[in-house]
ZAMARGU-4260 file (C-alpha; in steps of 0.2 Angstrom, whole numbers, plus 5000, padded with zeros to 4 digits):
<rodrens>
0) 4728/5195/5203 | 4732/5202/5186 | 4742/5185/5179 | 4726/5178/5182 | 4717/5190/5175
5) 4727/5189/5158 | 4729/5170/5159 | 4709/5169/5158 | 4708/5181/5146 | 4719/5173/5134
10) 4712/5157/5136 | 4694/5165/5133 | 4701/5170/5114 | 4706/5152/5111 | 4691/5142/5121
15) 4677/5149/5125 | 4670/5137/5136 | 4684/5134/5147 | 4687/5151/5149 | 4668/5154/5154
20) 4673/5140/5170 | 4689/5152/5173 | 4680/5167/5175 | 4666/5158/5189 | 4682/5152/5197
25) 4691/5169/5197 | 4675/5177/5203 | 4672/5166/5218 | 4690/5168/5222 | 4687/5188/5223
30) 4671/5184/5234 | 4682/5171/5244 | 4695/5185/5248 | 4683/5201/5250 | 4691/5209/5236
35) 4684/5228/5235 | 4676/5234/5219 | 4692/5243/5213 | 4700/5225/5214 | 4684/5220/5202
40) 4688/5231/5190 | 4705/5230/5189 | 4704/5211/5185 | 4690/5214/5173 | 4700/5228/5165
45) 4718/5216/5163 | 4705/5202/5157 | 4699/5212/5142 | 4713/5218/5137 | 4723/5201/5137
50) 4707/5197/5127 | 4708/5209/5113 | 4726/5208/5113 | 4727/5189/5109 | 4714/5188/5096
55) 4724/5201/5088 | 4740/5190/5089 | 4727/5176/5081 | 4722/5188/5068 | 4739/5192/5063
60) 4742/5173/5062 | 4729/5172/5047 | 4738/5183/5036 | 4745/5175/5019 | 4761/5169/5016
65) 4770/5172/4998 | 4779/5158/4990 | 4795/5167/4989 | 4804/5171/5005 | 4819/5180/5012
70) 4822/5170/5029 | 4832/5175/5044 | 4835/5159/5054 | 4831/5159/5074 | 4842/5148/5087
75) 4828/5134/5088 | 4832/5124/5075 | 4835/5101/5074 | 4845/5093/5061 | 4840/5074/5060
80) 4842/5062/5047 | 4843/5073/5029 | 4829/5083/5037 | 4832/5101/5044 | 4819/5109/5055
85) 4815/5123/5064 | 4808/5143/5066 | 4814/5156/5055 | 4807/5175/5052 | 4805/5185/5034
90) 4804/5200/5032 | 4788/5204/5037 | 4793/5198/5055 | 4780/5184/5052 | 4787/5167/5061
95) 4787/5150/5049 | 4791/5133/5054 | 4804/5129/5041 | 4807/5111/5034 | 4820/5108/5023
100) 4829/5092/5015 | 4846/5090/5012 | 4853/5084/4994 | 4871/5079/5001 | 4879/5073/5014
105) 4893/5086/5012 | 4878/5101/5014 | 4871/5093/5031 | 4887/5093/5038 | 4891/5111/5033
110) 4875/5117/5043 | 4880/5105/5057 | 4896/5112/5059 | 4894/5131/5056 | 4875/5133/5065
115) 4859/5141/5058 | 4853/5154/5069 | 4854/5173/5061 | 4859/5168/5044 | 4849/5173/5030
120) 4843/5163/5014 | 4833/5168/4999 | 4819/5154/4998 | 4807/5147/4986 | 4793/5136/4995
125) 4774/5134/5000 | 4763/5133/5016 | 4758/5117/5019 | 4745/5108/5032 | 4753/5103/5048
130) 4752/5084/5046 | 4737/5078/5055 | 4741/5069/5073 | 4736/5051/5071 | 4723/5049/5085
135) 4717/5061/5099 | 4732/5057/5110 | 4744/5061/5096 | 4757/5076/5095 | 4747/5091/5089
140) 4758/5100/5077 | 4744/5112/5071 | 4743/5118/5091 | 4760/5117/5093 | 4763/5130/5079
145) 4749/5139/5085 | 4758/5142/5103 | 4774/5147/5094 | 4767/5161/5087 | 4770/5156/5070
150) 4761/5156/5053 | 4761/5137/5050 | 4774/5125/5039 | 4784/5131/5026 | 4792/5118/5015
155) 4807/5124/5005 | 4809/5118/4987 | 4827/5127/4983 | 4836/5141/4993 | 4852/5151/4991
160) 4861/5159/5006 | 4862/5178/5007 | 4877/5188/5012 | 4873/5198/5030 | 4882/5205/5044
165) 4884/5193/5058 | 4871/5197/5072 | 4873/5192/5089 | 4860/5180/5089 | 4873/5174/5075
170) 4887/5176/5086 | 4879/5167/5103 | 4871/5152/5092 | 4889/5150/5084 | 4894/5151/5103
175) 4884/5138/5109 | 4889/5126/5095 | 4908/5130/5099 | 4905/5125/5118 | 4895/5109/5115
180) 4909/5104/5104 | 4921/5109/5117 | 4912/5097/5129 | 4913/5082/5114 | 4931/5085/5114
185) 4935/5088/5132 | 4922/5075/5142 | 4924/5057/5142 | 4910/5049/5129 | 4899/5043/5143
190) 4897/5059/5153 | 4898/5072/5138 | 4877/5071/5134 | 4874/5073/5153 | 4885/5089/5151
195) 4878/5096/5138 | 4860/5095/5146 | 4864/5102/5162 | 4875/5118/5157 | 4867/5121/5140
200) 4851/5113/5140 | 4856/5102/5124 | 4845/5085/5128 | 4846/5077/5107 | 4861/5066/5114
205) 4852/5058/5130 | 4851/5039/5127 | 4832/5034/5125 | 4835/5020/5139 | 4840/5035/5151
210) 4824/5046/5143 | 4815/5031/5148 | 4820/5028/5166 | 4820/5046/5169 | 4802/5047/5163
215) 4796/5031/5174 | 4805/5038/5189 | 4797/5056/5186 | 4814/5065/5186 | 4815/5072/5167
220) 4815/5089/5176 | 4834/5086/5183 | 4841/5089/5164 | 4829/5106/5161 | 4838/5120/5164
225) 4828/5127/5181 | 4826/5140/5194 | 4836/5132/5205 | 4848/5129/5191 | 4850/5147/5187
230) 4850/5152/5205 | 4864/5139/5210 | 4874/5145/5195 | 4871/5164/5198 | 4876/5163/5218
235) 4890/5152/5212 | 4897/5167/5201 | 4894/5181/5212 | 4902/5172/5226 | 4918/5170/5215
240) 4916/5188/5209 | 4914/5196/5226 | 4929/5184/5233 | 4941/5191/5219 | 4939/5207/5226
245) 4925/5212/5213 | 4911/5226/5220 | 4895/5220/5224 | 4887/5234/5212 | 4900/5228/5198
250) 4896/5209/5203 | 4876/5213/5201 | 4877/5222/5185 | 4887/5207/5176 | 4875/5195/5183
255) 4862/5206/5174 | 4871/5205/5159 | 4878/5189/5158 | 4860/5179/5163 | 4852/5183/5148
260) 4867/5177/5137 | 4864/5163/5147 | 4848/5159/5144 | 4851/5160/5125 | 4866/5148/5126
265) 4854/5136/5137 | 4842/5136/5123 | 4830/5148/5129 | 4816/5135/5133 | 4801/5141/5143
270) 4808/5134/5159 | 4826/5143/5156 | 4819/5161/5153 | 4805/5161/5169 | 4821/5156/5179
275) 4832/5167/5171 | 4817/5181/5172 | 4815/5178/5191 | 4833/5181/5194 | 4835/5196/5184
280) 4820/5204/5191 | 4825/5198/5209 | 4843/5206/5205 | 4838/5221/5196 | 4826/5226/5212
285) 4839/5223/5225 | 4850/5234/5215 | 4839/5247/5214 | 4834/5244/5233 | 4816/5242/5229
290) 4812/5224/5234 | 4794/5217/5230 | 4786/5198/5235 | 4792/5185/5227 | 4774/5182/5220
295) 4775/5200/5212 | 4791/5193/5203 | 4781/5177/5197 | 4767/5189/5192 | 4777/5201/5182
300) 4787/5187/5174 | 4772/5180/5168 | 4764/5195/5160 | 4781/5199/5150 | 4780/5182/5144
305) 4762/5183/5137 | 4765/5200/5130 | 4778/5193/5119 | 4768/5177/5116 | 4751/5175/5123
310) 4749/5156/5115 | 4765/5153/5125 | 4751/5148/5140 | 4746/5132/5130 | 4763/5125/5132
315) 4768/5110/5143 | 4784/5118/5149 | 4777/5134/5152 | 4761/5128/5162 | 4773/5117/5174
320) 4785/5128/5177 | 4774/5143/5185 | 4763/5131/5192 | 4779/5123/5202 | 4785/5139/5208
325) 4766/5143/5213 | 4766/5127/5223 | 4782/5133/5232 | 4776/5151/5234 | 4758/5147/5243
330) 4764/5132/5253 | 4777/5139/5265 | 4766/5134/5282 | 4767/5116/5274 | 4785/5118/5272
335) 4790/5124/5288 | 4780/5110/5297 | 4799/5102/5298 | 4815/5108/5301 | 4823/5091/5293
340) 4831/5093/5278 | 4826/5077/5272 | 4808/5080/5275 | 4808/5096/5269 | 4813/5090/5253
345) 4798/5077/5253 | 4787/5090/5257 | 4794/5100/5244 | 4792/5085/5231 | 4773/5082/5238
350) 4767/5100/5236 | 4775/5101/5219 | 4768/5085/5212 | 4751/5089/5219 | 4748/5103/5211
355) 4755/5097/5196 | 4748/5081/5194 | 4729/5084/5185 | 4739/5095/5171 | 4751/5081/5171
360) 4737/5067/5167 | 4728/5079/5154 | 4746/5080/5142 | 4753/5063/5148 | 4740/5052/5155
365) 4751/5044/5168 | 4758/5048/5185 | 4777/5041/5191 | 4771/5036/5208 | 4790/5033/5212
370) 4794/5052/5210 | 4787/5057/5226 | 4802/5047/5235 | 4815/5047/5222 | 4815/5066/5221
375) 4820/5066/5239 | 4835/5058/5234 | 4838/5064/5217 | 4837/5082/5217 | 4849/5086/5232
380) 4861/5072/5222 | 4859/5082/5205 | 4858/5100/5210 | 4872/5100/5224 | 4883/5088/5217
385) 4882/5081/5199 | 4880/5098/5191 | 4895/5106/5201 | 4905/5091/5196 | 4901/5096/5177
390) 4904/5115/5180 | 4919/5111/5188 | 4926/5098/5175 | 4920/5112/5160 | 4932/5126/5167
395) 4947/5113/5173 | 4962/5116/5162 | 4963/5099/5152 | 4977/5092/5158 | 4969/5092/5177
400) 4953/5086/5172 | 4958/5071/5163 | 4968/5064/5179 | 4951/5068/5186 | 4938/5060/5173
405) 4942/5042/5179 | 4937/5047/5198 | 4922/5053/5193 | 4916/5043/5178 | 4915/5025/5185
410) 4903/5029/5201 | 4893/5039/5189 | 4890/5025/5174 | 4886/5013/5191 | 4873/5026/5196
415) 4866/5027/5178 | 4866/5008/5179 | 4855/5010/5195 | 4846/5023/5188 | 4841/5011/5174
420) 4836/4996/5185 | 4826/5008/5196 | 4817/5012/5180 | 4814/4997/5176 | 4805/4991/5191
425) 4786/4987/5187 | 4772/4998/5195 | 4779/5014/5195 | 4763/5022/5187 | 4746/5026/5188
430) 4741/5026/5171 | 4723/5037/5172 | 4721/5040/5154 | 4714/5058/5149 | 4702/5064/5162
435) 4686/5075/5156 | 4686/5093/5160 | 4676/5092/5175 | 4686/5077/5182 | 4701/5090/5180
440) 4692/5103/5190 | 4688/5091/5203 | 4707/5084/5206 | 4713/5103/5207 | 4698/5108/5220
445) 4703/5092/5229 | 4723/5097/5228 | 4717/5116/5235 | 4706/5107/5249 | 4720/5096/5255
450) 4733/5112/5258 | 4720/5121/5266 | 4717/5103/5277 | 4737/5102/5279 | 4739/5121/5285
455) 4724/5117/5298 | 4731/5101/5304 | 4717/5091/5300 | 4717/5072/5301 | 4729/5063/5288
460) 4714/5050/5286 | 4702/5065/5281 | 4718/5072/5271 | 4719/5053/5261 | 4699/5054/5259
465) 4701/5073/5250 | 4715/5068/5240 | 4708/5050/5234 | 4691/5055/5229 | 4697/5062/5211
470) 4708/5049/5209 | 4695/5035/5213 | 4682/5045/5202 | 4694/5047/5187 | 4697/5025/5188
475) 4677/5022/5190 | 4673/5034/5175 | 4687/5026/5165 | 4680/5008/5168 | 4662/5014/5167
480) 4664/5022/5151 | 4667/5004/5140 | 4649/4996/5141 | 4650/4987/5125 | 4662/4978/5114
485) 4676/4992/5108 | 4687/4990/5094 | 4701/5005/5090 | 4707/5003/5074 | 4723/5015/5077
490) 4733/5023/5064 | 4748/5017/5064 | 4752/5022/5044 | 4756/5008/5034 | 4754/4995/5046
495) 4740/4986/5059 | 4737/4989/5077 | 4718/4984/5084 | 4713/4988/5103 | 4699/4977/5108
500) 4690/4980/5125 | 4678/4969/5132 | 4664/4976/5142 | 4669/4984/5156 | 4687/4982/5153
505) 4686/4963/5159 | 4699/4959/5146 | 4709/4969/5134 | 4717/4964/5118 | 4730/4972/5106
510) 4731/4963/5088 | 4746/4969/5080 | 4757/4984/5086 | 4761/4993/5070 | 4777/4995/5064
515) 4788/5004/5049 | 4794/4995/5031 | 4812/5003/5031 | 4820/5006/5015 | 4838/5007/5009
520) 4846/5024/5015 | 4863/5029/5016 | 4870/5034/5032 | 4870/5053/5033 | 4851/5053/5027
525) 4844/5040/5042 | 4839/5050/5059 | 4833/5045/5075 | 4822/5030/5071 | 4803/5034/5073
530) 4796/5019/5085 | 4778/5017/5079 | 4775/5007/5094 | 4781/5021/5107 | 4775/5036/5101
535) 4758/5031/5093 | 4751/5014/5099 | 4758/5018/5118 | 4751/5035/5118 | 4733/5030/5113
540) 4733/5014/5123 | 4738/5024/5139 | 4726/5040/5134 | 4713/5029/5137 | 4717/5024/5151
545) 4724/5008/5150 | 4740/5000/5158 | 4738/4982/5155 | 4735/4971/5140 | 4727/4954/5144
550) 4732/4947/5127 | 4744/4955/5112 | 4742/4943/5096 | 4755/4946/5085 | 4746/4939/5068
555) 4763/4937/5056 | 4780/4942/5056 | 4781/4958/5045 | 4789/4971/5053 | 4771/4982/5049
560) 4762/4972/5061 | 4776/4968/5075 | 4790/4980/5074 | 4779/4989/5090 | 4779/4974/5100
565) 4794/4977/5110 | 4790/4997/5113 | 4773/4990/5118 | 4781/4976/5130 | 4794/4989/5137
570) 4780/5002/5142 | 4764/4992/5145 | 4761/4975/5156 | 4756/4962/5144 | 4750/4947/5153
575) 4750/4934/5136 | 4756/4934/5120 | 4749/4924/5105 | 4758/4923/5088 | 4757/4909/5071
580) 4765/4891/5076 | 4784/4894/5073 | 4781/4912/5068 | 4794/4914/5083 | 4810/4909/5072
585) 4808/4922/5059 | 4822/4936/5060 | 4808/4949/5063 | 4804/4942/5079 | 4821/4939/5088
590) 4819/4956/5097 | 4802/4952/5104 | 4807/4934/5107 | 4821/4941/5118 | 4809/4954/5127
595) 4795/4941/5131 | 4810/4929/5139 | 4815/4946/5150 | 4799/4949/5156 | 4795/4930/5158
600) 4779/4932/5149 | 4771/4916/5141 | 4771/4916/5122 | 4758/4903/5114 | 4757/4894/5097
605) 4740/4895/5091 | 4729/4889/5077 | 4714/4887/5070 | 4701/4881/5082 | 4710/4889/5098
610) 4696/4899/5108 | 4694/4910/5122 | 4683/4925/5129 | 4669/4928/5141 | 4651/4924/5143
615) 4645/4937/5132 | 4661/4938/5120 | 4669/4924/5110 | 4684/4926/5102 | 4690/4912/5091
620) 4704/4908/5078 | 4698/4903/5063 | 4716/4901/5054 | 4732/4894/5052 | 4726/4876/5048
625) 4743/4869/5051 | 4760/4873/5058 | 4771/4876/5045 | 4775/4896/5043 | 4776/4902/5026
630) 4771/4920/5026 | 4756/4931/5026 | 4743/4915/5022 | 4749/4909/5040 | 4741/4923/5048
635) 4732/4923/5065 | 4714/4926/5059 | 4703/4932/5074 | 4685/4930/5074 | 4676/4941/5088
640) 4657/4936/5091 | 4643/4944/5100 | 4624/4942/5101 | 4622/4954/5089 | 4640/4955/5077
645) 4654/4947/5070 | 4671/4956/5068 | 4685/4946/5057 | 4702/4953/5059 | 4711/4945/5044
650) 4730/4950/5047 | 4737/4952/5030 | 4729/4933/5023 | 4731/4931/5004 | 4719/4924/4990
655) 4723/4906/4995 | 4721/4909/5014 | 4703/4918/5010 | 4699/4902/4999 | 4704/4890/5014
660) 4693/4901/5028 | 4678/4902/5015 | 4678/4881/5015 | 4682/4880/5033 | 4671/4892/5040
665) 4661/4899/5026 | 4642/4896/5037 | 4650/4905/5053 | 4658/4919/5044 | 4643/4925/5033
670) 4635/4941/5038 | 4650/4950/5046 | 4646/4966/5054 | 4666/4971/5051 | 4681/4964/5042
675) 4697/4972/5043 | 4702/4968/5025 | 4716/4957/5022 | 4733/4964/5017 | 4729/4984/5020
680) 4717/4981/5005 | 4728/4974/4992 | 4723/4967/4976 | 4730/4948/4982 | 4716/4950/4994
685) 4699/4952/4997 | 4693/4942/4983 | 4676/4942/4974 | 4672/4925/4983 | 4676/4930/4999
690) 4667/4947/4998 | 4651/4938/4993 | 4654/4922/5006 | 4656/4937/5022 | 4646/4951/5015
695) 4653/4963/5027 | 4643/4979/5032 | 4658/4990/5038 | 4676/4987/5031 | 4693/4994/5037
700) 4709/4997/5027 | 4723/4999/5038 | 4733/5009/5024 | 4745/5022/5026 | 4741/5040/5016
705) 4749/5039/5000 | 4758/5023/5001 | 4769/5017/4989 | 4758/5002/4986 | 4743/5011/4982
710) 4734/5001/4995 | 4718/5000/4995 | 4719/4994/4976 | 4704/5001/4965 | 4697/4984/4962
715) 4695/4978/4979 | 4687/4995/4983 | 4677/4994/4969 | 4671/4975/4975 | 4666/4983/4991
720) 4658/4996/4984 | 4647/4985/4976 | 4640/4977/4989 | 4637/4995/4998 | 4649/4992/5011
725) 4654/5007/5022 | 4674/5009/5021 | 4685/5018/5032 | 4704/5021/5028 | 4716/5024/5044
730) 4728/5032/5034 | 4717/5045/5026 | 4704/5046/5040 | 4712/5042/5055 | 4709/5032/5070
735) 4692/5024/5072 | 4683/5018/5087 | 4669/5004/5084 | 4657/5000/5097 | 4645/4984/5095
740) 4630/4990/5103 | 4613/4985/5094 | 4616/4998/5082 | 4637/4998/5076 | 4642/5017/5081
745) 4658/5021/5073 | 4668/5037/5079 | 4683/5046/5073 | 4697/5046/5086
</rodrens>
């Protein structure tokens, strides 16, 4: 009860309305349990203390940060390309998210090889605003920094390393770096990333294809250092020590010392420290011969964590860790219904998935359906076979492990190929979108009622009804929310991506997929490629609750319009793809064409005059006029017409293409409600003649913030200002939702 009260108090200091609902639920729970007045008083006291402490912590984060800092690095940092990012503390004990750009390849190599934790730098820089998310479903950098109890983003302009004595943190970070290098040197290249992830929580080298497969199957948790993981390692080490003749008391003390050290070596993620704290508390109480219930251990661990950083309750890893623990703790009666190992494994998976699924839908907008069955096999496989094998290879002498690696590598590679195949199977995920708060509460009420019904041995038909009521509500509300034609101009930086929803999602069309124009860089400056389709467009579409794209329109072959298409084809179901005639022959289209062939999607070449749509909505291509693909002026130009409105999406059409549009469709295009300006607002498009012929009321510039091209051009902006058009630039102002009601509604997303 103390942990619940503390949680409500902390949440109350951040978001008051949600906290009010939580207080109501807490009071309801106390009434249900018929608690005493003393319990009521204790709950209120803990709540008020947690609220006050959280408010104090938030106040400390508002203190100013000077330009000059003596920074001491923590062990949490990453090096990608020419940029170093991570957390450091200053002399005022303020935590900062520090960003620094390397100037040479030699400097980068030095930092990679020597480690950073504990090293001190006298820096000059400035506190900058965190990067705003591209849309409401994107990564919230500001919220992440606050959840880490950090002041903000500190950009280093210059710095000089200071000499200092080696600290314990610095020693452990160097040790972790050495151990990872030891794995690189000892393990085969195909097995090293897995060993790093399982033994020391380092997932940076895990292949992207593997990450996608694990996500689709719902088994990403297998590579996080979990409670089962820590417990197995602790039990194994304890058993070895006792077998070697060590006294049990000494073995206990050794584990109490070594587990926190391992927590640091394993990266110190919330799941790691939760697992370490559970085992530490249990061992300590066992050593003192004062056993307490597991629920109390979880409560102590939780309170200790939030005392260090109240904002941690908003981290998804923290939330899932403690929810999964509670699920297993309070569902003992369910798990005892079968003595069969496989059935118990299935029940464990079901219990954990049910209690966490509303949270997963809120954060990731989708739920892996296959995880209910796949985890039954893969959890025991990884926990009791693959993990011990990796530990064994790590400690074996090199001459012996070299002889044994071939015996393990071949079946492990085959297993990985099987996982890839399994992860590529369609219809594995339920894409729900982000449910409203009320639907999340309904889902949790349904889950608790399901657990009670199972314990009381209610018939499965009734349990299914209880469980699927919120699922049905989420699906129905998602569809009913789209009553009119809706367009989403997604902020993909310097590129285009427009999502069109017809009423009640009768059809969903995506026009272009965004992309990145890549410029010449040296090899050492290149980090992991940023995938606009996977990291911006797909989360937005899934956040709306959309799993299927009826038509993907690729207007022309420029990378900033089509590079994200390959990722969208991999992540979502796409029925048809429309392209400009002979555009498929361009070099930039080859990966898209290959993916389309692999998935057996029909590729349609479209030309002016082609139409499709529904009874109330007409979609028509008005360009190009010929089948010779020559670039921007051969973009597919889409005209959308409803009873009240006309919308024109022009791709990268320039002046000559606009002249052709006015010549062939002048009357049809007059009086546009909305125009997506050609070529991102370049001075080569949006001519005076074209603007006067179309007279749009709303103009969208799909252009990046502070882009190097100066889009939209000042002359173009002035032309639209002259006709009093309302203008919106996605890179500057964000993603825009346009609803074509009789009176157009504009809403920033």
